N, C-alpha and C positions, 0 to 999 in steps of 0.2 A: 478419483483421488484428488486432493487439494494439491494445487501446484505452489512451488515455493517461489517467493519473490525476495531477491537479494537486495537489501538497503545497504547502499555504499556509504550510509553515514559512519559506519563502523570500519570501512575499509581502511587500508594504509593509503593515504592520499598521495604520497610520494611514490607509490607503486600501484598506482589506480588500475592502469592497463592491465598490470599482471593479475591483479586479484578479480577484476571483472573477467578476464580471459579464463581464470581458473573456474569460476562460477559457472560460466557458459559451458565449458568443456565438460563440466560435472552434470550437465542437463539442465540448469536454471534457464527458464525462457523469459523472466520478467526482471528488469533492473529497476529497483524503486529509488527514485531520486527525491530526497527531502529538501523542499525549497523553504527556507526560513528567511524572515525579513528582519529580525530584531524588535519587531513591534507585536505582531500577533502572538509570537512566541519569543522567549528572551534568548534567542541565539540567531546567528546569522551562518547561512550555509548554502551551497549547492546553486550557484547562480547559472545563467543561460550558458556560458562556456563549456561547463560540465556536460551538459546535455548534448550540445553541438559536437564535442569531442567523441563521446560515446557512440552517437549515431554514425559518425563518419568511420570509426574503427570497427564497430560491431554489428551484426545483424540480430538483434535482439529487441523485444518489447520494452519500451521505456515507460514507466508510470511517473508522472510528474506530480508530486503530493504537495500541494500548494497550501503551505501553513503561513499565509501572508494576509495582511489587512485588504489589500486591493489587487486580487489575482487578474482582474480585467485588463490592468495596465500591461500585462506581459503575455497575454494569450497568443498574440501573433508568434512569437518567438518559440513559447514552450509547446504550441501545438505543431510547430514545424518539425519538432523531432519526437514528439511523445504520441504513443498508441492511445494512452489514456492519461486524462488531466483530471485531477481530483481536487476539488475546492472544499473548504470547511463550512458547514451549516452556520457556525458561530461567527464567521467572518462578516464584516459590515458592508455587505454588498446586496445588490438585487439579484438573488441566487438564481432566479428562473431565468432571467436575461442572460447571465454568465454562462449557466449550462447550455443554453442555446446556442451561444456564440462559440463555445468549445465544439459542439456538434457541427455547426456551420463551417468552421475551420478543419474539420475531418478527423477529429480526435474523439474518443469515447468520453462522454461526461461523467464524471463521478462526484459522488458527495461523501465526505467524511463528517463523523460525529465524535466529540469528545466523550470521555467516559461517563461524565454527569448528565449528558444530553439524552433523553429517551428516544426510542424508535418512534414514538407518536409524534415527535417534532418534524419528522420528515416524511411522513406518509403521504402527503400530498405531492411531494417532489419524485416519489419512486417511479410513478409512470414516465418521467423525463429523464431518468438516469439509466447508465449501463453498468454502473458499479457503486456499491455501498462500501465504504472503508470504516471499520469499527475500530476506533482506538481503544486500547487496553492499557494505556498509560497516558499521563498528561502530556501532550505534544510539545516537543522542543529539544529533548535529550535522548540519546541512547542509553541502554544499560539500566533502565529501571524495572521494578518488578511488576509483573502482570496484575491487573486489577479483575479479579474473578467476576464481580457483578457485571462488569462492562462486557466481558466475554458471553454472558448469557443473552446478549441482544442478537447473536448469530442465529439460534433457533427461532427466535421471534421473527427475524427478517426472512429466514427460509420458509416459514409458514405463511407469512404475508404473500410472499412471492408466489407460492404455490396457489394460494386461495384466489389471488387476483390475477393469475396468468400472466405474470410478468416474467421478464428475461434477465434482470439485472445480475451481475455477479456479486458476490459478498466476499469482501476482504477482512482480515483482521491483522492489526499491527500494534506491537508493543509488548516487550517483556516475554517473548516467545523463546523458550530454550528447548533442549533436548528432554529435560525431565517433565515438561508439560505439553509439548508439542501433541503428542498421542491424544491426550484429553482434548486439546484445541480441535484437532481433526475430527474427534467425535461429535463436535458441535455442528458440523456441516459447512464450513467455509469453503469457498472455491479457491481462494488465494490465500496464503499464509505468508505475511512479510516478516523477515528476520535480519537483523543486523549483525550483533556481536556474535550470536550463536553460529553464523556463518563465517565471519571474517576474523575472529579471534582464534589464531591458531592456523591448523592445517585446514585451507578452505574445502579441498576436495573431500577429506575425511569428515568434516562436519556436515557437508551436504549429504553426503552418502548416509550418515547416521541420522539425520534429520528425516530423510526420505524414507528410511527404513522403520522408523518409528511411526510415520503416516500411514505406510503400508501394512504395518502390523495392526494398526487400529481398524483398517479396512478389512483385512483378513479376519479380524476376531469379531465382526459384527454379524 
C-alpha cells in the first residue's frame, strides 16, 4: 500500500510543531519539505532552519524536495537532516554529479520531473536514483488541480523499474485530494505526497480518510 507523505507547505506555520505532531501520531512516516528559492519557482519557502527544527523534535523521515536552481550549494545542510533529497531534472545543474554527492553525504538521491517532462528524459538517470517524484502540478504553489496526463507517468516508471530490475521508489506530488487519491493509488506509486488535503481542517481525520481511500483501492484490486 502506498505511504502518505505530509507536505508542510499547507500546514499552519504558527503551529507547525502541533500539525506535524498530529500527522506523525496518525501514522505518517514521511514529512515533505518543499524548498523553493524564488528563482526556479516563483515562491520562497522552507529553508534549512525548518528541517533542523523538525529533525531535533521528531523521529520521522524527511524528504527535502529541492525546487531550486543550484541545489548543490545547500547539500551539506539538507543532507544532514534528510533521509531523501530530491532535485529537479529541469534545474540547471550537473545532475549526475549532484545525485552522487547526495548519496555520498548519506541521503537517498531522488529526481523530480515537471508535468511536461517525459519519462524518457530521465531514463539514463534511473539506475543512479533511489526515488523518482512525479509532479502532477506546476511546482511552486499548493492547492492546484491535478494534471491527469502527468499522473500517467507512474505506470510507465513502474514498468521500466520492473523491466530493468531497478529498486527506486516512485512518488507523486500535486493536487491529490480525497476525491482522486483512490485513482492515484491505483496507478501504483509507493509514496503519495499531499499538502492541503492533510493540513486543511482536522489533520487526524484527513489522514485517516485519505488512508482509507488508499486501502479501499488495494482491497478492490
